[in-house]
N, CA and C atoms as an extended XYZ file, in Angstrom:
276
Properties=species:S:1:pos:R:3:atomname:S:1:resname:S:1:resid:I:1 pbc="F F F"
N        46.214      -91.728      -33.286 N   MET     1
C        45.798      -90.883      -34.387 CA  MET     1
C        46.733      -89.682      -34.475 C   MET     1
N        47.248      -89.444      -35.644 N   LYS     2
C        48.168      -88.333      -35.860 CA  LYS     2
C        47.389      -87.085      -36.287 C   LYS     2
N        47.643      -85.980      -35.606 N   LEU     3
C        47.001      -84.715      -35.954 CA  LEU     3
C        47.833      -83.992      -36.999 C   LEU     3
N        47.158      -83.394      -37.955 N   ASP     4
C        47.844      -82.583      -38.953 CA  ASP     4
C        47.889      -81.149      -38.420 C   ASP     4
N        49.004      -80.796      -37.806 N   LEU     5
C        49.127      -79.491      -37.166 CA  LEU     5
C        49.139      -78.346      -38.168 C   LEU     5
N        49.556      -78.609      -39.410 N   ASP     6
C        49.531      -77.556      -40.423 CA  ASP     6
C        48.098      -77.110      -40.698 C   ASP     6
N        47.180      -78.070      -40.781 N   ILE     7
C        45.769      -77.730      -41.000 CA  ILE     7
C        45.229      -76.977      -39.799 C   ILE     7
N        45.571      -77.434      -38.606 N   LEU     8
C        45.136      -76.765      -37.388 CA  LEU     8
C        45.647      -75.330      -37.347 C   LEU     8
N        46.929      -75.135      -37.659 N   ASP     9
C        47.505      -73.795      -37.678 CA  ASP     9
C        46.832      -72.923      -38.723 C   ASP     9
N        46.528      -73.495      -39.893 N   THR    10
C        45.873      -72.747      -40.957 CA  THR    10
C        44.479      -72.303      -40.531 C   THR    10
N        43.740      -73.182      -39.858 N   ASN    11
C        42.401      -72.831      -39.374 CA  ASN    11
C        42.460      -71.724      -38.340 C   ASN    11
N        43.396      -71.818      -37.412 N   ILE    12
C        43.540      -70.787      -36.389 CA  ILE    12
C        43.943      -69.457      -37.023 C   ILE    12
N        44.840      -69.525      -37.987 N   GLU    13
C        45.269      -68.312      -38.681 CA  GLU    13
C        44.092      -67.656      -39.408 C   GLU    13
N        43.253      -68.455      -40.036 N   LEU    14
C        42.087      -67.916      -40.737 CA  LEU    14
C        41.100      -67.302      -39.751 C   LEU    14
N        40.838      -67.970      -38.660 N   GLU    15
C        39.933      -67.417      -37.641 CA  GLU    15
C        40.473      -66.096      -37.099 C   GLU    15
N        41.764      -66.042      -36.854 N   TRP    16
C        42.384      -64.823      -36.342 CA  TRP    16
C        42.286      -63.704      -37.373 C   TRP    16
N        42.478      -64.026      -38.640 N   SER    17
C        42.373      -63.030      -39.710 CA  SER    17
C        40.944      -62.485      -39.808 C   SER    17
N        39.969      -63.379      -39.691 N   ILE    18
C        38.565      -62.953      -39.712 CA  ILE    18
C        38.280      -62.041      -38.525 C   ILE    18
N        38.726      -62.449      -37.353 N   LEU    19
C        38.514      -61.642      -36.149 CA  LEU    19
C        39.116      -60.249      -36.311 C   LEU    19
N        40.312      -60.176      -36.853 N   ASN    20
C        40.958      -58.871      -37.049 CA  ASN    20
C        40.202      -58.001      -38.040 C   ASN    20
N        39.691      -58.588      -39.114 N   LEU    21
C        38.896      -57.810      -40.072 CA  LEU    21
C        37.614      -57.297      -39.424 C   LEU    21
N        36.956      -58.159      -38.663 N   LEU    22
C        35.695      -57.775      -38.040 CA  LEU    22
C        35.869      -56.674      -37.004 C   LEU    22
N        37.002      -56.656      -36.317 N   ARG    23
C        37.187      -55.635      -35.281 CA  ARG    23
C        37.591      -54.279      -35.852 C   ARG    23
N        38.028      -54.236      -37.100 N   LYS    24
C        38.469      -52.967      -37.689 CA  LYS    24
C        37.327      -51.983      -37.901 C   LYS    24
N        36.136      -52.518      -38.204 N   GLU    25
C        34.993      -51.654      -38.489 CA  GLU    25
C        33.766      -52.163      -37.750 C   GLU    25
N        33.007      -51.242      -37.210 N   ASP    26
C        31.793      -51.569      -36.459 CA  ASP    26
C        30.622      -51.672      -37.432 C   ASP    26
N        30.569      -52.817      -38.151 N   ARG    27
C        29.516      -53.015      -39.149 CA  ARG    27
C        29.398      -54.500      -39.477 C   ARG    27
N        28.377      -54.835      -40.235 N   TRP    28
C        28.174      -56.194      -40.714 CA  TRP    28
C        29.048      -56.438      -41.934 C   TRP    28
N        29.607      -57.639      -42.042 N   PHE    29
C        30.413      -58.057      -43.186 CA  PHE    29
C        29.736      -59.260      -43.827 C   PHE    29
N        29.647      -59.281      -45.144 N   SER    30
C        29.120      -60.460      -45.824 CA  SER    30
C        30.226      -61.517      -45.890 C   SER    30
N        29.815      -62.769      -46.000 N   THR    31
C        30.821      -63.830      -46.116 CA  THR    31
C        31.591      -63.685      -47.429 C   THR    31
N        30.918      -63.197      -48.463 N   GLU    32
C        31.592      -62.980      -49.744 CA  GLU    32
C        32.682      -61.910      -49.616 C   GLU    32
N        32.389      -60.865      -48.874 N   GLU    33
C        33.368      -59.795      -48.649 CA  GLU    33
C        34.582      -60.320      -47.883 C   GLU    33
N        34.320      -61.111      -46.844 N   LEU    34
C        35.418      -61.695      -46.071 CA  LEU    34
C        36.239      -62.646      -46.938 C   LEU    34
N        35.548      -63.450      -47.751 N   ALA    35
C        36.238      -64.390      -48.632 CA  ALA    35
C        37.133      -63.647      -49.619 C   ALA    35
N        36.634      -62.578      -50.175 N   LYS    36
C        37.417      -61.787      -51.133 CA  LYS    36
C        38.624      -61.149      -50.459 C   LYS    36
N        38.410      -60.556      -49.288 N   ASN    37
C        39.507      -59.901      -48.558 CA  ASN    37
C        40.588      -60.881      -48.123 C   ASN    37
N        40.203      -62.107      -47.817 N   LEU    38
C        41.149      -63.094      -47.304 CA  LEU    38
C        41.573      -64.113      -48.360 C   LEU    38
N        41.070      -63.932      -49.577 N   ASN    39
C        41.418      -64.810      -50.690 CA  ASN    39
C        41.113      -66.282      -50.368 C   ASN    39
N        39.905      -66.503      -49.857 N   LYS    40
C        39.426      -67.844      -49.499 CA  LYS    40
C        38.045      -68.050      -50.108 C   LYS    40
N        37.553      -69.274      -50.096 N   THR    41
C        36.208      -69.539      -50.577 CA  THR    41
C        35.182      -69.175      -49.499 C   THR    41
N        33.971      -68.886      -49.935 N   SER    42
C        32.906      -68.560      -48.977 CA  SER    42
C        32.621      -69.727      -48.039 C   SER    42
N        32.687      -70.953      -48.562 N   SER    43
C        32.413      -72.110      -47.700 CA  SER    43
C        33.480      -72.265      -46.619 C   SER    43
N        34.728      -71.981      -46.959 N   LEU    44
C        35.801      -72.042      -45.956 CA  LEU    44
C        35.612      -70.945      -44.906 C   LEU    44
N        35.185      -69.769      -45.353 N   ILE    45
C        34.913      -68.667      -44.425 CA  ILE    45
C        33.785      -69.049      -43.478 C   ILE    45
N        32.725      -69.655      -44.007 N   LEU    46
C        31.596      -70.064      -43.161 CA  LEU    46
C        32.015      -71.081      -42.103 C   LEU    46
N        32.847      -72.031      -42.480 N   LYS    47
C        33.347      -73.020      -41.517 CA  LYS    47
C        34.189      -72.343      -40.437 C   LYS    47
N        35.041      -71.412      -40.854 N   ALA    48
C        35.895      -70.712      -39.888 CA  ALA    48
C        35.063      -69.828      -38.961 C   ALA    48
N        34.017      -69.213      -39.483 N   ILE    49
C        33.133      -68.376      -38.660 CA  ILE    49
C        32.425      -69.239      -37.618 C   ILE    49
N        31.963      -70.412      -38.022 N   ALA    50
C        31.300      -71.318      -37.067 CA  ALA    50
C        32.265      -71.721      -35.956 C   ALA    50
N        33.492      -72.019      -36.328 N   SER    51
C        34.504      -72.389      -35.331 CA  SER    51
C        34.850      -71.210      -34.434 C   SER    51
N        34.998      -70.038      -35.034 N   LEU    52
C        35.303      -68.834      -34.262 CA  LEU    52
C        34.183      -68.520      -33.283 C   LEU    52
N        32.968      -68.671      -33.737 N   ARG    53
C        31.812      -68.432      -32.860 CA  ARG    53
C        31.820      -69.401      -31.684 C   ARG    53
N        32.083      -70.676      -31.961 N   ASP    54
C        32.176      -71.678      -30.889 CA  ASP    54
C        33.291      -71.334      -29.911 C   ASP    54
N        34.437      -70.932      -30.447 N   ASN    55
C        35.569      -70.573      -29.583 CA  ASN    55
C        35.253      -69.365      -28.711 C   ASN    55
N        34.570      -68.379      -29.274 N   LEU    56
C        34.192      -67.203      -28.484 CA  LEU    56
C        33.209      -67.580      -27.381 C   LEU    56
N        32.270      -68.465      -27.696 N   GLU    57
C        31.319      -68.919      -26.677 CA  GLU    57
C        32.031      -69.706      -25.583 C   GLU    57
N        32.969      -70.550      -25.981 N   GLU    58
C        33.731      -71.334      -25.009 CA  GLU    58
C        34.622      -70.435      -24.153 C   GLU    58
N        35.152      -69.380      -24.761 N   PHE    59
C        35.968      -68.408      -24.033 CA  PHE    59
C        35.139      -67.731      -22.942 C   PHE    59
N        33.825      -67.650      -23.184 N   ASN    60
C        32.867      -67.177      -22.193 CA  ASN    60
C        33.107      -65.739      -21.757 C   ASN    60
N        33.388      -64.887      -22.703 N   SER    61
C        33.531      -63.463      -22.400 CA  SER    61
C        32.240      -62.746      -22.760 C   SER    61
N        31.743      -61.957      -21.837 N   ASP    62
C        30.549      -61.173      -22.146 CA  ASP    62
C        30.914      -59.875      -22.854 C   ASP    62
N        32.192      -59.696      -23.163 N   GLN    63
C        32.661      -58.478      -23.819 CA  GLN    63
C        32.655      -58.568      -25.343 C   GLN    63
N        32.638      -59.785      -25.897 N   MET    64
C        32.639      -59.977      -27.342 CA  MET    64
C        31.588      -61.017      -27.718 C   MET    64
N        30.802      -60.684      -28.739 N   THR    65
C        29.815      -61.618      -29.250 CA  THR    65
C        29.880      -61.594      -30.766 C   THR    65
N        29.899      -62.770      -31.371 N   LEU    66
C        29.896      -62.876      -32.817 CA  LEU    66
C        28.470      -63.185      -33.269 C   LEU    66
N        27.883      -62.248      -34.007 N   HIS    67
C        26.529      -62.414      -34.518 CA  HIS    67
C        26.602      -62.863      -35.967 C   HIS    67
N        25.784      -63.848      -36.306 N   VAL    68
C        25.712      -64.350      -37.675 CA  VAL    68
C        24.247      -64.326      -38.099 C   VAL    68
N        23.994      -63.641      -39.214 N   SER    69
C        22.635      -63.531      -39.732 CA  SER    69
C        22.650      -63.853      -41.221 C   SER    69
N        21.744      -64.715      -41.634 N   LYS    70
C        21.703      -65.130      -43.033 CA  LYS    70
C        21.515      -63.939      -43.972 C   LYS    70
N        20.748      -62.974      -43.571 N   GLY    71
C        20.490      -61.815      -44.429 CA  GLY    71
C        21.518      -60.699      -44.314 C   GLY    71
N        22.186      -60.613      -43.167 N   LYS    72
C        23.108      -59.495      -42.915 CA  LYS    72
C        24.569      -59.878      -43.043 C   LYS    72
N        24.930      -61.066      -42.600 N   GLY    73
C        26.320      -61.497      -42.625 CA  GLY    73
C        26.840      -61.754      -41.230 C   GLY    73
N        28.019      -61.199      -40.945 N   VAL    74
C        28.710      -61.448      -39.684 CA  VAL    74
C        29.055      -60.107      -39.037 C   VAL    74
N        28.841      -60.039      -37.727 N   TYR    75
C        29.122      -58.811      -36.982 CA  TYR    75
C        29.759      -59.174      -35.645 C   TYR    75
N        30.869      -58.543      -35.333 N   LEU    76
C        31.522      -58.741      -34.045 CA  LEU    76
C        31.135      -57.591      -33.130 C   LEU    76
N        30.366      -57.914      -32.100 N   GLU    77
C        29.962      -56.909      -31.123 CA  GLU    77
C        30.996      -56.882      -30.007 C   GLU    77
N        31.631      -55.726      -29.844 N   ILE    78
C        32.598      -55.528      -28.762 CA  ILE    78
C        31.982      -54.534      -27.798 C   ILE    78
N        31.751      -54.986      -26.577 N   LYS    79
C        31.013      -54.179      -25.607 CA  LYS    79
C        31.898      -53.270      -24.768 C   LYS    79
N        33.196      -53.466      -24.826 N   SER    80
C        34.110      -52.651      -24.035 CA  SER    80
C        35.271      -52.197      -24.920 C   SER    80
N        35.571      -50.922      -24.870 N   SER    81
C        36.642      -50.394      -25.729 CA  SER    81
C        38.031      -50.819      -25.252 C   SER    81
N        38.143      -51.279      -24.026 N   ASN    82
C        39.457      -51.670      -23.510 CA  ASN    82
C        39.615      -53.186      -23.375 C   ASN    82
N        38.887      -53.922      -24.205 N   ILE    83
C        38.988      -55.383      -24.167 CA  ILE    83
C        40.359      -55.825      -24.674 C   ILE    83
N        40.900      -56.840      -24.044 N   ASP    84
C        42.207      -57.377      -24.427 CA  ASP    84
C        42.004      -58.585      -25.330 C   ASP    84
N        42.076      -58.359      -26.646 N   ILE    85
C        41.892      -59.436      -27.613 CA  ILE    85
C        42.988      -60.488      -27.443 C   ILE    85
N        44.135      -60.088      -26.942 N   GLY    86
C        45.244      -61.017      -26.722 CA  GLY    86
C        44.866      -62.151      -25.787 C   GLY    86
N        43.998      -61.892      -24.821 N   LEU    87
C        43.546      -62.960      -23.921 CA  LEU    87
C        42.805      -64.039      -24.697 C   LEU    87
N        41.986      -63.614      -25.649 N   PHE    88
C        41.280      -64.584      -26.469 CA  PHE    88
C        42.261      -65.340      -27.353 C   PHE    88
N        43.252      -64.651      -27.898 N   PHE    89
C        44.257      -65.306      -28.737 CA  PHE    89
C        45.002      -66.363      -27.923 C   PHE    89
N        45.349      -66.052      -26.689 N   ASN    90
C        46.005      -67.029      -25.824 CA  ASN    90
C        45.105      -68.227      -25.541 C   ASN    90
N        43.811      -67.987      -25.482 N   PHE    91
C        42.835      -69.049      -25.263 CA  PHE    91
C        42.819      -70.036      -26.420 C   PHE    91
N        43.022      -69.518      -27.641 N   PHE    92
C        43.056      -70.358      -28.836 CA  PHE    92
C        44.010      -71.495      -28.596 C   PHE    92
C-alpha cells in the first residue's frame, strides 16, 4: 500500500498550525474561528483537532491537555510555562 505523504504532511501542518494558534492565547477557541484563521473548513478543523488530541494523549505529557467542549470549543491547557513544545513536534 502506497502512502500519500503529501496528505500526511498537510495534516501534520494543520495540526501544528492549530496548536500554535491555541497556545497564543489562554482562552477557548470556536472551531469556526480556527477555520476562519486557517482558511479551512470547520469539518477539516474538527478532524485535525481529533487527531491532535489523540497525538497529545499518545505523547503522554501531563503538561498539555487539549479540551474539547461542544458548547465552548477548543482549549489548550498548558500547566507549565517552561514546557518544550518542540519535544511534542519531534514526537509527531
